[in-house]
C-alpha positions in Angstrom: 0.2 -19.2 17.5 2.2 -17.6 14.7 4.2 -14.5 15.1 3.6 -11.6 12.4 7.0 -10.5 11.1 5.1 -6.9 10.5 5.0 -4.5 13.6 2.0 -2.7 14.6 3.5 0.3 12.7 3.7 -1.7 9.7 0.1 -3.0 9.9 -1.1 0.6 9.9 0.9 1.6 7.0 -1.0 -1.1 5.1 -4.3 0.0 6.5 -3.5 3.6 5.2 -2.5 2.0 2.0 -5.6 0.5 1.4 -7.8 3.6 2.9 -6.1 5.7 0.4 -6.8 3.7 -2.6 -10.4 3.5 -2.0 -10.5 7.2 -1.1 -8.8 8.0 -4.5 -11.6 5.7 -6.0 -9.0 3.3 -7.6 -9.3 -0.8 -7.9 -6.0 -2.7 -7.2 -6.1 -3.5 -10.9 -6.0 0.4 -11.9 -3.2 1.1 -9.4 -1.3 -2.0 -10.6 -2.0 -0.6 -14.4 -0.2 2.7 -13.4 2.9 0.9 -11.8 3.0 -1.5 -14.7 2.6 -4.5 -12.7 0.0 -7.2 -11.9 -2.8 -6.8 -9.7 -1.7 -9.3 -7.6 1.4 -6.9 -6.6 -1.2 -4.5 -5.1 -3.0 -7.2 -3.2 0.1 -8.6 -1.6 1.1 -5.4 -0.4 -2.6 -4.7 1.0 -2.7 -8.5 2.6 0.7 -7.9 4.1 2.3 -10.7 1.9 5.0 -8.3 0.5 6.6 -5.5 1.9 6.8 -2.1 0.3 9.9 0.1 0.6 10.1 3.8 0.6 10.6 4.0 -3.1 7.4 2.3 -3.6 5.6 3.9 -0.8 6.5 7.4 -2.5 5.0 6.2 -5.7 2.0 5.2 -4.1 1.6 8.3 -2.3 1.8 10.1 -5.6 -1.1 8.2 -7.3 -3.3 8.5 -4.2 -2.3 12.2 -3.9 -1.3 11.8 -0.2 2.1 12.7 1.8 4.4 10.2 2.6 3.2 11.5 6.4 -0.4 10.0 5.8 1.2 6.4 5.8 3.3 6.7 8.7 0.8 8.7 11.1 
């Protein structure tokens, strides 16, 4: 059995990112376009293959019109 490098808390952040994007009515490609990144950038974040730092999380929170606290509760 392989161990995840992500804590349960981080998995919750990922889940909240997916929920926020869907609630905002965006497809991954639309968010990526706003960030001037490829769609795979968002996909990798949401699959837990790429860690999101606080600065990126702040930008995503603005796009999704959510507070930073939304992602950490």
